[in-house]
C-alpha positions as a printed Julia matrix, in Angstrom:
176×3 Matrix{Float64}:
  0.0    0.0     0.0
  2.84   2.38    0.87
  4.45   1.71   -2.51
  1.23   2.51   -4.39
  0.75   5.69   -2.38
  4.37   6.71   -3.03
  3.96   6.12   -6.77
  0.73   8.15   -6.85
  2.31  11.02   -4.91
  5.33  10.99   -7.21
  3.11  11.09  -10.3
  1.08  13.96   -8.84
  4.28  15.85   -8.02
  5.54  15.43  -11.57
  2.16  16.59  -12.93
  2.09  19.62  -10.64
  5.71  20.52  -11.41
  4.92  20.46  -15.12
  1.76  22.5   -14.67
  3.39  25.04  -12.34
  5.62  26.24  -15.16
  2.5   27.05  -17.17
 -0.07  29.77  -16.92
 -3.52  28.77  -18.09
 -2.05  25.69  -19.77
  0.5   27.77  -21.68
  4.22  27.51  -21.19
  6.09  30.77  -21.51
  9.22  29.49  -23.27
  9.09  25.86  -24.26
 12.24  25.72  -26.4
 15.08  28.2   -26.97
 18.05  27.15  -29.08
 20.33  28.22  -31.87
 22.88  26.92  -34.34
 25.29  28.26  -36.93
 24.48  27.71  -40.57
 26.98  28.02  -43.39
 24.99  30.26  -45.74
 24.41  33.96  -46.29
 21.49  36.17  -45.32
 20.49  36.72  -48.96
 19.82  33.01  -49.26
 17.48  33.25  -46.25
 15.68  36.3   -47.64
 15.24  34.62  -51.02
 13.86  31.43  -49.45
 11.29  33.42  -47.46
  9.86  35.03  -50.6
  7.58  32.01  -51.05
  6.44  30.93  -47.58
  4.62  27.82  -48.82
  7.66  26.39  -50.6
  9.92  27.43  -47.73
  7.93  25.71  -44.98
  7.19  22.58  -47.02
 10.94  22.19  -47.64
 11.86  22.76  -43.97
  9.09  20.54  -42.53
  9.91  17.86  -45.11
 13.32  17.44  -43.47
 11.84  16.7   -40.04
 12.41  13.14  -38.77
  9.42  10.82  -39.07
  7.63  12.81  -41.75
  7.4   10.76  -44.94
  5.0   13.04  -46.8
  4.63  16.81  -46.69
  2.44  18.81  -49.05
  1.18  22.36  -49.27
 -2.61  22.55  -48.85
 -3.15  26.31  -48.86
 -1.25  29.54  -48.48
 -1.87  33.26  -48.35
  0.17  36.36  -47.6
  0.43  35.53  -43.88
 -0.53  31.87  -43.5
  0.42  28.4   -44.69
 -1.41  25.08  -44.25
  0.62  21.9   -44.68
 -0.52  18.28  -44.64
  1.95  15.69  -43.34
  1.66  11.95  -42.86
  0.94  12.76  -39.17
 -1.71  15.45  -39.62
 -2.2   19.13  -40.44
  0.05  22.06  -39.61
 -1.38  25.54  -39.87
  0.95  28.52  -39.49
 -0.87  31.84  -39.21
 -0.08  35.5   -38.62
  3.32  35.04  -40.27
  5.25  38.29  -39.94
  8.64  38.96  -41.57
 10.8   41.78  -40.26
 14.06  42.74  -41.87
 16.23  44.83  -39.54
 19.32  45.86  -41.47
 20.8   42.52  -42.46
 18.97  40.45  -39.82
 15.66  38.69  -40.49
 13.04  37.87  -37.86
 10.04  35.64  -38.59
  7.18  35.15  -36.13
  4.04  33.06  -36.45
  1.47  31.03  -34.55
  1.2   27.31  -35.23
 -1.55  24.79  -34.72
 -0.55  21.19  -35.35
 -3.15  18.42  -35.34
 -1.56  14.99  -35.25
 -4.58  12.86  -36.11
 -7.0   12.6   -33.22
 -4.21  12.04  -30.7
 -2.98  15.56  -30.03
 -3.42  19.18  -31.04
 -0.69  21.64  -30.15
 -0.73  25.41  -30.39
  2.39  27.54  -30.03
  4.17  30.7   -31.06
  7.42  30.58  -33.04
 10.05  33.29  -33.22
 12.93  32.72  -35.63
 15.88  35.04  -36.11
 18.6   34.89  -38.72
 21.66  37.02  -37.91
 24.78  37.26  -40.08
 28.05  36.14  -38.5
 31.6   35.93  -39.83
 31.03  32.28  -40.76
 27.45  32.4   -42.11
 24.32  33.04  -40.06
 23.15  32.26  -36.57
 19.65  30.79  -36.56
 17.78  31.12  -33.25
 14.45  29.47  -32.57
 12.17  30.24  -29.64
  8.94  28.27  -29.25
  6.61  29.71  -26.63
  3.03  29.73  -25.37
  2.69  26.02  -26.05
 -0.61  24.34  -25.28
 -1.13  20.62  -25.72
 -4.14  19.35  -23.77
 -4.87  15.83  -22.64
 -2.86  12.8   -21.66
 -0.64  12.79  -24.76
 -0.28  16.56  -24.46
  1.14  16.13  -20.96
  3.97  13.99  -22.3
  4.57  16.29  -25.27
  4.65  19.43  -23.09
  7.01  17.91  -20.57
  9.28  15.7   -22.67
  9.05  16.84  -26.31
 10.72  20.25  -26.38
 14.31  19.17  -26.95
 13.48  16.67  -29.7
 11.11  19.02  -31.5
 13.25  22.14  -31.19
 16.47  20.41  -32.22
 14.7   18.77  -35.16
 13.76  22.25  -36.44
 17.32  23.53  -35.89
 18.72  20.57  -37.84
 16.15  20.93  -40.63
 17.1   24.57  -41.2
 20.81  23.73  -41.21
 20.32  20.86  -43.67
 18.06  22.95  -45.9
 20.25  26.04  -46.16
 23.59  24.24  -46.34
 22.22  21.84  -48.97
 20.65  24.56  -51.13
 23.53  26.95  -51.69
 23.39  28.99  -54.88
């Protein structure tokens, strides 16, 4: 009986610790990482001219995705279908500050009927002496339910690093 009670208390503590870092089910910063990419800022700017093609190419390099296709796009949104579900990126805003580029958007990702996540992405591309520094911040993540609990608490590193690697592979493999 003591063992069962200990296990239940431990599980509740883990649940509460995960929830205490959230406000209203949203996590302030879920992932914050960066990497260096051997390319130039013009290559980034050119890629971002067609958001649909850009995001299909980047998402297509994510591990576990065997099919990625553009469903719809507009001046500030993109909808992509993957073998896992639908990804909708809305309120896409590009800001060019001198030579740096900042992209922000909201994302809703429905992976079948198992999980729906919502989050905010902020991407910055800053020239360095050896290429660009790409920084990704994913914030305000919501992922309700049982599967969402595991995603919120254990998925940030895998997801964030997969995006960092996809950008590096894309830009370094598509040099002019």
